[in-house]
FIMISE-266111 format. One line per field, with one value per residue (C-alpha): residue number from 1; residue in three letters; x, y, z. Coordinates in steps of 0.02 Angstrom, whole numbers, plus 50000, padded with zeros to 5 digits. Layout:
N
nr = NUM, ...
rest = ala, ...
x = X, ...
y = Y, ...
z = Z, ...
% end
This chain:
315
nr = 1, 2, 3, 4, 5, 6, 7, 8, 9, 10, 11, 12, 13, 14, 15, 16, 17, 18, 19, 20, 21, 22, 23, 24, 25, 26, 27, 28, 29, 30, 31, 32, 33, 34, 35, 36, 37, 38, 39, 40, 41, 42, 43, 44, 45, 46, 47, 48, 49, 50, 51, 52, 53, 54, 55, 56, 57, 58, 59, 60, 61, 62, 63, 64, 65, 66, 67, 68, 69, 70, 71, 72, 73, 74, 75, 76, 77, 78, 79, 80, 81, 82, 83, 84, 85, 86, 87, 88, 89, 90, 91, 92, 93, 94, 95, 96, 97, 98, 99, 100, 101, 102, 103, 104, 105, 106, 107, 108, 109, 110, 111, 112, 113, 114, 115, 116, 117, 118, 119, 120, 121, 122, 123, 124, 125, 126, 127, 128, 129, 130, 131, 132, 133, 134, 135, 136, 137, 138, 139, 140, 141, 142, 143, 144, 145, 146, 147, 148, 149, 150, 151, 152, 153, 154, 155, 156, 157, 158, 159, 160, 161, 162, 163, 164, 165, 166, 167, 168, 169, 170, 171, 172, 173, 174, 175, 176, 177, 178, 179, 180, 181, 182, 183, 184, 185, 186, 187, 188, 189, 190, 191, 192, 193, 194, 195, 196, 197, 198, 199, 200, 201, 202, 203, 204, 205, 206, 207, 208, 209, 210, 211, 212, 213, 214, 215, 216, 217, 218, 219, 220, 221, 222, 223, 224, 225, 226, 227, 228, 229, 230, 231, 232, 233, 234, 235, 236, 237, 238, 239, 240, 241, 242, 243, 244, 245, 246, 247, 248, 249, 250, 251, 252, 253, 254, 255, 256, 257, 258, 259, 260, 261, 262, 263, 264, 265, 266, 267, 268, 269, 270, 271, 272, 273, 274, 275, 276, 277, 278, 279, 280, 281, 282, 283, 284, 285, 286, 287, 288, 289, 290, 291, 292, 293, 294, 295, 296, 297, 298, 299, 300, 301, 302, 303, 304, 305, 306, 307, 308, 309, 310, 311, 312, 313, 314, 315
rest = met, gly, ser, trp, tyr, lys, arg, ser, thr, pro, ile, ile, ser, phe, lys, glu, gly, lys, ser, leu, leu, arg, asn, phe, leu, val, tyr, gly, lys, lys, gly, leu, thr, ile, asn, pro, tyr, gln, gly, cys, his, his, arg, cys, gly, tyr, cys, tyr, ala, thr, tyr, gln, trp, ser, pro, glu, phe, tyr, asp, his, ile, tyr, thr, lys, ile, asn, ala, ala, asn, leu, leu, tyr, asn, glu, leu, lys, lys, ala, lys, lys, ile, ser, cys, pro, val, met, ile, ser, ser, ala, thr, asp, ala, tyr, gln, pro, ala, glu, ile, lys, tyr, gly, ile, thr, arg, glu, cys, val, lys, leu, leu, gln, lys, phe, gly, val, pro, tyr, tyr, ile, phe, thr, lys, ser, thr, ile, ile, glu, arg, asp, phe, glu, leu, his, lys, gln, tyr, ser, asn, asn, cys, phe, ile, val, trp, ser, ile, thr, thr, cys, asp, asp, ile, val, lys, arg, ile, ile, glu, pro, gly, thr, pro, asn, ser, asn, ser, ile, phe, lys, val, ile, lys, arg, phe, ala, lys, gly, gly, val, asn, cys, ala, ile, asn, ile, asp, pro, ile, met, pro, phe, ile, thr, asp, ser, lys, tyr, asn, leu, glu, lys, ile, leu, asp, tyr, ala, ala, ala, asn, gly, val, gly, tyr, val, ser, ser, gly, ile, leu, arg, leu, arg, ser, asp, ile, trp, lys, arg, val, gln, phe, ile, leu, his, thr, leu, his, lys, glu, asp, val, ile, lys, gln, tyr, met, gln, ile, tyr, asn, ile, asn, asp, phe, thr, ile, thr, lys, asn, ser, leu, leu, val, asp, asn, glu, tyr, ser, tyr, asn, ile, leu, asp, leu, val, lys, asn, glu, cys, arg, lys, arg, ser, leu, gln, tyr, arg, phe, pro, asn, leu, ile, tyr, lys, thr, asn, his, asp, leu, thr, asn, glu, asn, ser, arg, ala, val, thr, leu, leu, asp, tyr, ile, lys
x = 42580, 42617, 42767, 42661, 42641, 42814, 42923, 42899, 43013, 42989, 43120, 43087, 43142, 43114, 43014, 42978, 42801, 42740, 42571, 42478, 42295, 42204, 42024, 41897, 41708, 41589, 41424, 41451, 41502, 41673, 41807, 41994, 42118, 42301, 42418, 42577, 42652, 42653, 42645, 42598, 42674, 42510, 42517, 42330, 42298, 42137, 42211, 42131, 42278, 42397, 42374, 42495, 42570, 42627, 42705, 42813, 42667, 42705, 42894, 42945, 42871, 42898, 42894, 42837, 42966, 42905, 42721, 42700, 42778, 42669, 42512, 42554, 42577, 42418, 42313, 42385, 42344, 42169, 42033, 41926, 41926, 41740, 41750, 41839, 42005, 42019, 42180, 42212, 42136, 42278, 42388, 42380, 42436, 42479, 42581, 42748, 42847, 42747, 42830, 42998, 42950, 42791, 42731, 42548, 42563, 42634, 42495, 42362, 42436, 42423, 42243, 42201, 42296, 42195, 42031, 42003, 41899, 41972, 41936, 42058, 42047, 42171, 42204, 42337, 42362, 42502, 42370, 42362, 42524, 42422, 42274, 42289, 42312, 42150, 42058, 42086, 42003, 41866, 41726, 41808, 41883, 41820, 41922, 41874, 41958, 41950, 41910, 41893, 41897, 41929, 42002, 42187, 42239, 42144, 42201, 42385, 42354, 42244, 42329, 42492, 42561, 42415, 42398, 42289, 42107, 42111, 42244, 42147, 41987, 42082, 42138, 41963, 41895, 42018, 41971, 41785, 41801, 41898, 41750, 41820, 41693, 41738, 41677, 41723, 41719, 41697, 41769, 41805, 41697, 41781, 41661, 41689, 41833, 41764, 41579, 41514, 41377, 41490, 41633, 41522, 41430, 41594, 41659, 41497, 41500, 41674, 41619, 41470, 41571, 41708, 41608, 41596, 41455, 41449, 41472, 41494, 41531, 41563, 41593, 41761, 41783, 41897, 42027, 42137, 42286, 42176, 42099, 42274, 42308, 42137, 42173, 42337, 42241, 42113, 42251, 42339, 42177, 42145, 41987, 42029, 41856, 41773, 41871, 41733, 41604, 41702, 41700, 41513, 41466, 41587, 41551, 41737, 41792, 41967, 42011, 42181, 42249, 42126, 42072, 41894, 41829, 41709, 41565, 41489, 41319, 41178, 41088, 41246, 41282, 41105, 41103, 41270, 41245, 41068, 41137, 41261, 41126, 41009, 41146, 41190, 41011, 41013, 41165, 41105, 41246, 41211, 41239, 41250, 41427, 41428, 41545, 41673, 41691, 41850, 41870, 42016, 42021, 41859, 41841, 41825, 41772, 41612, 41474, 41343, 41389, 41367, 41524, 41531, 41526, 41594, 41416, 41400, 41520, 41425, 41244
y = 53147, 53148, 53267, 53399, 53274, 53195, 53349, 53421, 53574, 53718, 53846, 54021, 54176, 54362, 54454, 54640, 54669, 54819, 54825, 54734, 54785, 54695, 54709, 54568, 54545, 54464, 54433, 54588, 54695, 54773, 54710, 54709, 54571, 54559, 54409, 54431, 54272, 54181, 53993, 53893, 53766, 53676, 53570, 53544, 53425, 53514, 53691, 53809, 53933, 53816, 53895, 53884, 54052, 53976, 53806, 53809, 53845, 53702, 53703, 53886, 54014, 54196, 54315, 54488, 54575, 54751, 54710, 54823, 54973, 54944, 54930, 55086, 55189, 55119, 55152, 55326, 55368, 55294, 55422, 55294, 55106, 55069, 54880, 54751, 54683, 54496, 54416, 54315, 54244, 54143, 54082, 54061, 54219, 54117, 53980, 53934, 54071, 54196, 54136, 54202, 54351, 54420, 54501, 54469, 54539, 54702, 54715, 54684, 54822, 54943, 54895, 54928, 55093, 55154, 55087, 54960, 54805, 54639, 54455, 54311, 54136, 54014, 53830, 53872, 53879, 54007, 54144, 54116, 54215, 54369, 54331, 54493, 54594, 54529, 54532, 54719, 54743, 54613, 54729, 54750, 54581, 54409, 54247, 54098, 53929, 53811, 53636, 53485, 53340, 53293, 53126, 53162, 53008, 53072, 53249, 53200, 53139, 53276, 53424, 53359, 53528, 53579, 53558, 53422, 53462, 53461, 53596, 53703, 53695, 53739, 53900, 53933, 53913, 54042, 54168, 54139, 54161, 54320, 54394, 54377, 54328, 54151, 54044, 53880, 53848, 53664, 53683, 53586, 53438, 53300, 53168, 52994, 53061, 53190, 53192, 53062, 53111, 53058, 53171, 53323, 53299, 53282, 53447, 53534, 53455, 53526, 53694, 53706, 53652, 53780, 53939, 53950, 54063, 54041, 53900, 53891, 53745, 53703, 53552, 53521, 53601, 53511, 53573, 53449, 53481, 53460, 53302, 53226, 53260, 53194, 53031, 53016, 53044, 52912, 52786, 52827, 52801, 52638, 52711, 52679, 52605, 52777, 52856, 52802, 52881, 53044, 53039, 53017, 53154, 53279, 53222, 53199, 53152, 53200, 53377, 53462, 53597, 53739, 53884, 53821, 53713, 53567, 53574, 53422, 53355, 53464, 53322, 53271, 53452, 53483, 53327, 53361, 53548, 53518, 53393, 53523, 53656, 53539, 53485, 53668, 53705, 53562, 53640, 53821, 53863, 53994, 53931, 54101, 54130, 54163, 54090, 54214, 54256, 54341, 54455, 54567, 54738, 54794, 54982, 55019, 55198, 55136, 55186, 55079, 54930, 54942, 54921, 54758, 54770, 54652, 54592, 54532, 54392, 54330, 54341
z = 61151, 61338, 61339, 61427, 61570, 61581, 61600, 61775, 61792, 61669, 61623, 61691, 61594, 61609, 61478, 61460, 61400, 61301, 61387, 61525, 61527, 61387, 61327, 61330, 61334, 61460, 61372, 61267, 61414, 61412, 61530, 61562, 61602, 61651, 61640, 61744, 61671, 61505, 61519, 61673, 61793, 61823, 61665, 61649, 61505, 61458, 61458, 61331, 61335, 61243, 61072, 60926, 60975, 61140, 61098, 61255, 61371, 61491, 61477, 61475, 61594, 61550, 61697, 61643, 61749, 61708, 61736, 61889, 61800, 61648, 61754, 61854, 61695, 61617, 61771, 61788, 61607, 61613, 61642, 61730, 61752, 61753, 61766, 61873, 61809, 61784, 61850, 61743, 61583, 61504, 61648, 61837, 61924, 62080, 61999, 62084, 61995, 62097, 62259, 62200, 62092, 62171, 62009, 62046, 62222, 62156, 62026, 62158, 62267, 62121, 62082, 62264, 62264, 62114, 62186, 62046, 62086, 62030, 62025, 62016, 61943, 62019, 62056, 62182, 62370, 62348, 62353, 62542, 62556, 62506, 62618, 62718, 62559, 62482, 62648, 62669, 62499, 62522, 62465, 62296, 62255, 62212, 62212, 62103, 62126, 61977, 62041, 61927, 62050, 62231, 62176, 62195, 62096, 61945, 61983, 61971, 61794, 61722, 61809, 61884, 61939, 62050, 62240, 62316, 62343, 62533, 62539, 62414, 62516, 62675, 62591, 62527, 62703, 62770, 62636, 62661, 62850, 62817, 62723, 62547, 62413, 62359, 62215, 62134, 61948, 61905, 61733, 61631, 61677, 61577, 61508, 61581, 61688, 61810, 61766, 61889, 62010, 62152, 62097, 62070, 62234, 62329, 62259, 62307, 62481, 62508, 62439, 62555, 62706, 62674, 62648, 62459, 62404, 62216, 62090, 61903, 61789, 61608, 61498, 61415, 61244, 61122, 61000, 60909, 61025, 61180, 61106, 61090, 61274, 61326, 61234, 61329, 61492, 61446, 61407, 61571, 61668, 61572, 61496, 61314, 61291, 61306, 61163, 61043, 61158, 61154, 60966, 60969, 61094, 61014, 60836, 60807, 60633, 60577, 60622, 60623, 60739, 60737, 60845, 60836, 60977, 60973, 61096, 61176, 61126, 61191, 61281, 61374, 61421, 61483, 61591, 61675, 61704, 61765, 61891, 61956, 61970, 62065, 62184, 62215, 62264, 62388, 62473, 62462, 62343, 62211, 62034, 61955, 61897, 61710, 61580, 61514, 61331, 61274, 61124, 61077, 60995, 61078, 61090, 61275, 61237, 61154, 61273, 61184, 61291, 61480, 61584, 61679, 61869, 62000, 62034, 61854, 61897, 62048, 61993
% end
């Protein structure tokens, strides 16, 4: 149950992809995403990308070695990219493999060359290497750091491969001072682990002090594989007593591995998210970053749905 946590060094292999730009939806609006890597070093116990099709997600990182060539050809063939590109939806584009291979950097250069706006989700400090690159494109890019807790003891257990919170906020501060739009996404908020008022306020205090403009948050969603890892986390944190409370607020019975996710009780969700929103207002932080919904095989030529713009992600 804890193998995702115990093994620390993943295998890295090369992989040639057939395509890089993929379709997805944001509240029914068409969008595009790229994932330069498959798998992730960060080993987050709550990760939603660990589906059945990627059983080696934590232990085997695939570097898409031809990603830049694929992206160049796809951008060249495209008549028009009318929406920002998300980097990335199912991995961290700035995980440690990026230090050696620089796949994300090459993709970012191409997006800039073709004048395509982009936004990046990351938990990493490695993105600081590309500070000047993103800074020169600050009007057309948006960086989102995923933050779950500033308690580094808890952090080492729930996401053992990520940097400590102080180093992350130092990088955020540099980007914000450089004029790059910065946000934090407090997601997932894990019931009885990272949902305390103290923890959430501390994250928002750091955000306000380091130039963050926008905040979003979401409550942990459970699949059966994620639930197994969460139980391991609870045991490691000596919180076995709250397993029954999890079962109550998620209405857990006996479910097997499925693509469907269990959502937390509405009352719990409302109380926690309302707390975050109120604390954002106190600190003049804008709580206006929407949740993202992904869907494949969407026809991007369908003009019935308005193209998403960069502002859709920060309003």
